[in-house]
C-alpha positions as CSV (number, residue, x, y, z in Angstrom):
1,X,3.7,-37.9,8.4
2,X,7.0,-36.8,7.7
3,X,8.5,-33.8,5.6
4,X,11.6,-35.5,5.3
5,X,10.5,-38.6,3.8
6,X,7.9,-36.6,1.0
7,X,11.1,-34.5,0.2
8,X,12.6,-37.6,-0.6
9,X,10.3,-39.3,-2.6
10,X,9.5,-36.2,-4.8
11,X,13.7,-36.6,-5.0
12,X,13.5,-39.8,-6.3
13,X,10.6,-38.8,-9.4
14,X,7.6,-39.7,-6.9
15,X,4.8,-37.5,-7.0
16,X,3.0,-37.3,-2.9
17,X,-0.5,-37.9,-2.5
18,X,-3.0,-35.7,-2.3
19,X,-3.2,-36.2,1.4
20,X,0.8,-35.7,2.0
21,X,0.5,-32.7,0.3
22,X,-2.2,-30.9,2.4
23,X,-0.1,-32.4,5.2
24,X,2.7,-30.5,4.1
25,X,1.0,-27.0,2.8
26,X,-0.5,-27.1,6.3
27,X,3.0,-27.4,7.7
28,X,3.7,-24.5,5.5
29,X,1.0,-22.4,6.9
30,X,1.8,-23.2,10.6
31,X,5.6,-23.4,10.6
32,X,5.2,-26.9,10.9
33,X,7.5,-26.8,8.2
34,X,11.0,-25.7,8.3
35,X,12.3,-23.0,5.8
36,X,14.9,-25.4,4.8
37,X,12.5,-28.4,4.3
38,X,9.9,-25.5,2.2
39,X,13.3,-24.5,-0.4
40,X,13.5,-28.4,-0.7
41,X,10.5,-29.2,-1.7
42,X,10.0,-26.4,-3.9
43,X,13.5,-27.2,-5.6
44,X,12.6,-31.0,-5.7
45,X,9.1,-29.6,-7.5
46,X,11.7,-27.5,-9.6
47,X,13.8,-30.2,-11.0
48,X,10.8,-32.7,-11.6
49,X,6.7,-32.7,-12.4
50,X,4.1,-32.9,-9.8
51,X,2.0,-34.2,-13.6
52,X,-1.6,-33.0,-13.4
53,X,-3.1,-34.5,-10.3
54,X,0.0,-33.8,-8.2
55,X,-0.5,-30.3,-9.6
56,X,-3.9,-30.0,-9.0
57,X,-3.7,-31.8,-5.6
58,X,-0.7,-29.3,-4.2
59,X,-3.2,-26.3,-5.8
60,X,-6.7,-27.4,-3.5
61,X,-3.8,-28.3,-0.1
62,X,-2.7,-24.6,-0.5
63,X,-6.4,-22.9,-1.5
64,X,-7.8,-25.4,1.7
65,X,-4.4,-24.2,3.9
66,X,-6.4,-21.0,4.6
67,X,-10.0,-19.3,4.3
68,X,-12.3,-20.5,1.4
69,X,-15.0,-18.0,0.9
70,X,-18.8,-19.3,0.5
71,X,-21.2,-17.2,-1.3
72,X,-25.0,-16.7,-0.9
73,X,-26.1,-15.1,-4.1
74,X,-28.9,-15.1,-6.6
75,X,-26.3,-15.2,-10.0
76,X,-22.9,-16.7,-10.4
77,X,-19.8,-15.8,-9.4
78,X,-17.1,-15.0,-11.8
79,X,-13.1,-13.7,-11.7
80,X,-10.3,-12.8,-14.1
81,X,-6.6,-13.2,-13.4
82,X,-3.7,-11.3,-15.6
83,X,-0.4,-13.5,-15.2
84,X,0.9,-9.1,-15.4
85,X,2.1,-7.0,-17.7
86,X,2.2,-2.9,-18.6
87,X,-0.3,-0.4,-18.9
88,X,-3.1,-3.4,-17.9
89,X,-5.6,-2.3,-15.8
90,X,-8.7,-4.1,-17.8
91,X,-10.1,-5.5,-14.2
92,X,-11.2,-2.1,-13.8
93,X,-12.7,-1.6,-16.2
94,X,-14.2,-5.5,-16.4
95,X,-15.3,-6.2,-13.0
96,X,-18.6,-3.6,-12.9
97,X,-19.2,-4.3,-16.7
98,X,-19.2,-7.9,-15.6
99,X,-21.7,-7.2,-12.9
100,X,-24.2,-5.0,-15.1
101,X,-23.8,-8.1,-17.2
102,X,-25.7,-10.4,-14.2
103,X,-22.8,-11.9,-12.6
104,X,-21.0,-10.8,-9.1
105,X,-17.3,-10.3,-9.2
106,X,-15.3,-10.5,-6.1
107,X,-11.6,-9.7,-7.6
108,X,-9.2,-10.0,-4.9
109,X,-6.2,-8.4,-6.5
110,X,-2.4,-8.5,-5.5
111,X,0.1,-5.0,-5.9
112,X,3.1,-4.5,-8.2
113,X,5.6,-7.3,-9.2
114,X,8.4,-6.5,-10.9
115,X,8.4,-4.5,-13.8
116,X,4.0,-4.4,-14.0
117,X,1.3,-2.4,-11.8
118,X,-0.5,-3.6,-9.4
119,X,-4.7,-3.4,-9.5
120,X,-5.0,-2.3,-6.0
121,X,-2.0,-0.3,-6.6
122,X,-4.0,1.4,-8.9
123,X,-7.1,1.6,-7.5
124,X,-5.9,3.7,-4.6
125,X,-4.6,6.3,-6.6
126,X,-8.4,6.9,-6.2
127,X,-8.7,9.5,-2.6
128,X,-10.1,7.6,0.0
129,X,-10.0,4.2,-1.3
130,X,-9.0,1.1,0.7
131,X,-8.5,-2.3,-0.7
132,X,-8.0,-4.0,2.6
133,X,-12.2,-4.8,4.1
134,X,-13.1,-7.6,6.3
135,X,-14.7,-10.9,4.8
136,X,-17.9,-9.2,6.5
137,X,-17.7,-6.5,4.2
138,X,-16.6,-7.9,1.2
139,X,-20.0,-9.9,1.4
140,X,-21.8,-7.1,1.8
141,X,-20.2,-4.8,-1.0
142,X,-20.7,-7.5,-3.5
143,X,-24.6,-7.3,-2.3
144,X,-24.9,-3.7,-3.0
145,X,-22.6,-3.2,-6.3
146,X,-22.3,-6.7,-7.8
147,X,-18.6,-6.6,-7.7
148,X,-15.4,-5.8,-5.6
149,X,-11.8,-5.4,-6.1
150,X,-9.7,-6.0,-3.0
151,X,-6.9,-7.4,-1.3
152,X,-6.6,-10.7,0.5
153,X,-6.2,-11.0,3.9
154,X,-3.5,-13.2,5.5
155,X,-5.3,-16.2,5.9
156,X,-6.2,-16.6,2.0
157,X,-3.9,-19.7,1.6
158,X,-1.2,-19.4,3.8
159,X,1.0,-21.7,2.6
160,X,1.1,-20.0,-0.9
161,X,2.2,-17.1,1.0
162,X,5.1,-19.1,2.7
163,X,6.2,-21.1,0.2
164,X,6.5,-18.2,-2.6
165,X,9.0,-15.9,0.0
166,X,11.0,-19.2,-0.2
167,X,11.1,-19.2,-3.6
168,X,11.9,-16.0,-4.5
169,X,15.5,-17.1,-2.8
170,X,15.6,-20.5,-3.3
171,X,15.7,-19.5,-7.5
172,X,12.6,-21.8,-8.0
173,X,10.3,-19.1,-9.5
174,X,10.3,-20.4,-12.4
175,X,8.6,-24.0,-11.9
176,X,5.2,-24.5,-14.1
177,X,3.6,-26.6,-11.0
178,X,4.3,-24.0,-8.4
179,X,3.3,-21.2,-10.6
180,X,0.3,-22.6,-11.6
181,X,-0.7,-23.8,-7.5
182,X,0.8,-20.3,-6.5
183,X,-1.7,-18.6,-9.1
184,X,-5.1,-20.7,-8.8
185,X,-4.7,-21.5,-4.9
186,X,-5.7,-17.6,-4.3
187,X,-8.4,-17.3,-7.0
188,X,-10.1,-20.6,-6.1
189,X,-10.1,-19.2,-2.3
190,X,-12.8,-17.0,-3.4
191,X,-14.6,-20.3,-4.9
192,X,-15.6,-18.7,-8.5
193,X,-17.9,-20.7,-10.5
194,X,-16.0,-19.8,-13.7
195,X,-12.7,-18.3,-14.4
196,X,-11.1,-16.5,-17.5
197,X,-7.0,-16.3,-17.4
198,X,-4.7,-13.3,-19.6
199,X,-1.5,-15.1,-20.3
200,X,0.1,-12.4,-21.5
201,X,3.2,-13.0,-24.3
202,X,5.9,-10.4,-25.3
203,X,8.5,-7.6,-24.5
204,X,6.0,-6.3,-21.1
205,X,5.2,-9.6,-19.7
206,X,6.8,-12.2,-18.2
207,X,5.9,-15.1,-20.9
208,X,8.3,-14.2,-23.3
209,X,7.3,-17.5,-26.3
210,X,4.1,-18.4,-27.4
211,X,5.6,-22.3,-26.2
212,X,6.1,-21.0,-22.6
213,X,2.6,-18.6,-22.9
214,X,0.9,-22.3,-24.1
215,X,2.2,-24.2,-21.4
216,X,1.2,-21.9,-18.5
217,X,-2.3,-21.5,-19.8
218,X,-2.4,-25.3,-20.6
219,X,-1.0,-26.3,-16.7
220,X,-4.1,-23.3,-15.4
221,X,-7.1,-24.6,-17.4
222,X,-6.7,-28.1,-16.7
223,X,-6.1,-27.5,-12.9
224,X,-8.5,-25.1,-12.2
225,X,-11.4,-27.4,-14.2
226,X,-10.1,-30.2,-12.9
227,X,-10.5,-28.0,-9.4
228,X,-14.0,-27.8,-10.0
229,X,-14.0,-24.4,-11.8
230,X,-15.1,-23.6,-15.3
231,X,-11.7,-21.8,-16.6
232,X,-10.6,-21.0,-20.3
233,X,-7.5,-18.9,-20.6
234,X,-6.5,-16.3,-23.4
235,X,-2.9,-15.8,-24.6
236,X,-3.1,-12.3,-25.2
237,X,-0.4,-9.6,-26.8
238,X,2.1,-7.7,-24.2
239,X,4.8,-6.7,-26.9
240,X,4.1,-3.4,-26.0
241,X,2.1,-1.7,-23.3
242,X,-1.7,-2.3,-23.9
243,X,-3.3,1.1,-22.2
244,X,-1.1,4.7,-23.8
245,X,-0.3,4.8,-19.9
246,X,1.7,2.8,-17.5
247,X,1.7,4.7,-13.8
248,X,-1.3,3.9,-11.2
249,X,-3.4,7.5,-11.6
250,X,-2.4,7.5,-15.7
251,X,-4.0,4.5,-15.9
252,X,-7.0,4.7,-14.3
253,X,-7.6,8.0,-16.3
254,X,-7.6,5.5,-19.2
255,X,-9.5,3.6,-17.7
256,X,-12.6,6.3,-17.2
257,X,-11.7,7.3,-20.7
258,X,-13.2,4.3,-21.6
259,X,-16.0,3.7,-19.7
260,X,-17.2,7.8,-19.4
261,X,-15.4,8.5,-23.2
262,X,-16.2,5.8,-25.5
263,X,-12.3,5.3,-25.7
264,X,-12.1,2.6,-28.1
265,X,-8.2,1.5,-27.9
266,X,-6.6,-1.8,-27.2
267,X,-7.5,-1.4,-24.1
268,X,-11.0,-1.8,-24.4
269,X,-11.1,-4.0,-27.3
270,X,-9.3,-6.6,-24.8
271,X,-11.5,-5.9,-22.0
272,X,-14.7,-6.8,-24.0
273,X,-13.1,-9.9,-25.8
274,X,-11.6,-11.1,-21.8
275,X,-15.5,-10.6,-20.9
276,X,-17.1,-12.3,-24.0
277,X,-14.7,-15.3,-23.0
278,X,-15.8,-15.5,-19.7
279,X,-19.6,-14.5,-20.2
280,X,-19.7,-18.1,-22.2
281,X,-17.2,-20.0,-20.3
282,X,-19.9,-19.2,-17.0
283,X,-22.6,-19.8,-19.4
284,X,-24.1,-16.4,-19.1
285,X,-23.9,-16.2,-23.0
286,X,-24.5,-17.8,-25.5
287,X,-21.0,-17.0,-27.0
288,X,-18.0,-15.4,-26.7
289,X,-18.7,-12.7,-29.3
290,X,-22.2,-12.6,-27.9
291,X,-20.9,-12.0,-24.6
292,X,-18.1,-9.3,-25.6
293,X,-20.7,-7.3,-27.4
294,X,-22.8,-7.5,-23.8
295,X,-19.5,-5.9,-22.5
296,X,-19.2,-3.6,-25.2
297,X,-23.3,-2.4,-24.7
298,X,-22.5,-1.9,-20.9
299,X,-19.7,-0.1,-21.5
300,X,-21.1,2.3,-24.0
301,X,-24.3,2.8,-22.7
302,X,-22.6,4.5,-19.2
303,X,-23.9,1.5,-17.2
304,X,-20.6,-0.1,-16.4
305,X,-19.3,3.4,-15.6
306,X,-22.4,4.1,-13.5
307,X,-21.7,0.5,-11.4
308,X,-18.0,1.4,-11.0
309,X,-18.9,4.8,-9.4
310,X,-20.5,2.9,-6.7
311,X,-18.0,0.2,-6.5
312,X,-15.5,3.1,-5.6
313,X,-18.0,5.0,-3.0
314,X,-18.4,1.7,-1.2
315,X,-15.0,1.1,-0.4
316,X,-14.4,5.0,0.4
317,X,-14.1,6.8,-2.8
318,X,-15.4,9.7,-3.9
319,X,-19.4,9.7,-4.4
320,X,-19.2,11.8,-7.3
321,X,-15.8,10.2,-8.7
322,X,-17.3,9.2,-12.3
323,X,-18.5,12.5,-12.9
324,X,-15.2,14.0,-12.4
325,X,-12.5,12.1,-12.4
326,X,-9.8,14.7,-13.4
327,X,-10.6,16.4,-9.9
328,X,-9.6,13.6,-8.0
329,X,-6.6,12.1,-9.7
330,X,-3.1,13.6,-8.6
331,X,-0.9,15.3,-11.1
332,X,3.0,15.0,-10.9
333,X,4.9,18.1,-10.3
334,X,7.1,17.7,-13.6
335,X,5.4,16.5,-17.0
336,X,8.0,16.6,-19.6
337,X,7.3,15.6,-23.5
338,X,9.7,13.3,-25.1
339,X,9.9,14.2,-29.3
340,X,11.8,11.2,-31.9
341,X,15.0,11.9,-33.3
342,X,14.6,10.6,-36.4
343,X,11.5,10.2,-38.8
344,X,10.6,6.2,-39.3
345,X,8.5,3.9,-37.5
346,X,8.2,2.5,-34.9
347,X,9.2,-1.1,-35.1
348,X,9.5,-2.3,-31.4
349,X,8.6,-1.3,-27.6
350,X,10.6,-3.4,-24.8
351,X,7.4,-3.2,-22.3
352,X,9.6,-4.7,-19.0
353,X,12.0,-1.9,-19.8
354,X,8.9,0.5,-19.7
355,X,7.8,-0.9,-16.3
356,X,11.0,-0.9,-14.5
357,X,11.4,2.8,-15.6
358,X,8.0,3.5,-14.2
359,X,9.4,1.9,-10.8
360,X,12.1,3.7,-11.0
361,X,10.0,6.7,-11.0
362,X,8.7,5.9,-8.0
363,X,5.3,4.3,-9.7
364,X,5.9,0.6,-8.3
365,X,8.5,-1.1,-5.3
366,X,12.0,-1.9,-5.7
367,X,11.2,-3.4,-2.0
368,X,8.2,-4.4,-0.2
369,X,8.7,-1.4,2.4
370,X,8.2,1.7,-0.8
371,X,5.8,4.1,-1.0
372,X,4.0,4.4,-4.7
373,X,4.2,7.9,-5.8
374,X,0.4,7.5,-8.3
375,X,1.5,10.4,-9.8
376,X,3.9,9.2,-11.8
377,X,4.4,7.5,-15.0
378,X,4.5,7.9,-18.9
379,X,1.3,9.0,-21.1
380,X,0.7,9.7,-24.5
381,X,2.5,6.7,-25.7
382,X,3.5,5.6,-29.4
383,X,2.3,2.6,-30.5
384,X,4.0,-0.2,-33.0
385,X,4.0,0.6,-36.1
386,X,3.4,4.1,-35.6
387,X,4.8,6.3,-38.3
388,X,6.6,9.5,-36.6
389,X,9.0,12.1,-37.7
390,X,11.7,14.1,-36.3
391,X,9.9,16.3,-33.5
392,X,7.3,13.9,-33.1
393,X,6.2,12.7,-29.3
394,X,7.0,9.9,-28.0
395,X,5.5,9.5,-24.9
396,X,5.0,12.1,-22.0
397,X,7.1,11.7,-18.5
398,X,5.2,12.6,-15.5
399,X,7.5,12.6,-12.6
400,X,8.2,14.4,-9.2
401,X,11.7,16.0,-10.0
402,X,13.5,16.9,-13.1
403,X,16.4,14.6,-12.4
404,X,14.2,11.7,-12.0
405,X,12.1,13.1,-15.5
406,X,15.6,12.7,-17.3
407,X,16.6,9.1,-16.2
408,X,12.7,7.8,-17.6
409,X,13.8,9.8,-20.7
410,X,16.7,8.2,-20.9
411,X,15.4,5.0,-20.3
412,X,12.5,5.8,-22.9
413,X,14.7,6.5,-25.8
414,X,16.6,3.2,-25.1
415,X,13.1,1.0,-25.3
416,X,11.3,2.6,-28.3
417,X,12.8,1.4,-31.3
418,X,12.6,3.3,-34.7
419,X,13.2,1.6,-38.3
420,X,12.6,2.7,-41.7
421,X,10.2,0.0,-42.3
422,X,7.0,-0.5,-40.8
423,X,5.7,-3.5,-39.0
424,X,2.6,-5.1,-38.7
425,X,1.6,-5.0,-34.8
426,X,1.4,-8.7,-33.5
427,X,-2.7,-9.5,-33.4
428,X,-4.4,-8.7,-29.7
429,X,-5.2,-12.1,-28.8
430,X,-2.4,-15.4,-30.2
431,X,-5.1,-18.1,-29.3
432,X,-7.4,-19.2,-26.9
433,X,-6.6,-21.8,-24.7
434,X,-10.1,-24.4,-22.9
435,X,-13.5,-23.0,-22.1
């Protein structure tokens, strides 16, 4: 086969065959396709459409460019993926809860991207935790604890890793076909029996409109189902941070408040709804509502917290983390409260701006080589619709230095809008797609 012929056909509006796409993905993985050819391929896809069959073929080709895991377990293997938001630490609660419901959850997760936090970065705020494990160790952890949240090895979907880096510098990131293949090639490499996709919508999400979020949710669910994985998606609200804290250690603290303290906030509510939809899709629960109640039950009973503790110990975390978690999480040098300068109601929150402010504090990466400070961020955030008086706390800044705290305060004040009339916050789940 010839890369030029495949690119030329794409440019003329012809969709390559599954065999051609498999050949091209293999070339991406082993270097047989040049950077110039990869860039031209991405641009040609971006300018046209692969259609559902072509999108599925590309997804499977990229999945099969590396290792595809297989399991020998006595229960269903299920997984969850979020398109990214701020204060979104659902995975840390949901994985142990699902395992407590009888599923196995090999959750291969990622680092922070742009203004959104990374699940692996959050876990590594816990002293001793390592998220890079061998495939053999992953199997062992799953057998022992039922769930594992780990990073992908270099051999998982290497074609996607190469193509993603090229898309980033060729203005071809926003292709529905390429986004779908990128997300699912990595998720399907873990061979789940069922998958729930959390497609975020709003100021703190990559998708800003319902139309765009629905398009992505439909592309993801149709492709994953065509690839043989039972999949549903939920379009969920990200017009404000999901948890009342942003930043790695601060979000872990929110997770522990849900798991051990019974917090019933938006974070806890969405965890139950996503888990219920996944248990329904996997056939473990009779309905999404029944599944959500199962998730709530294992959290209320403390079973999910105990499972989380075992998961953390298995990857090097403190053995008694769940019992004394406040002792272990790092604290910032500077903690500063930011108060309202006027009375009114919180009418808008720019989640993306808040996420970028946390990155600037050192809680995320501006370039890949940056070192993360797990202690920094914002906590005790106000929510949409809250009534505030002059002097009411809007949030608490956690910073390493006074000057960084002042810059974060300025960003926070710009991101939070206070107006004279109360607004009704959007519903937590806009709609379910598929499943």
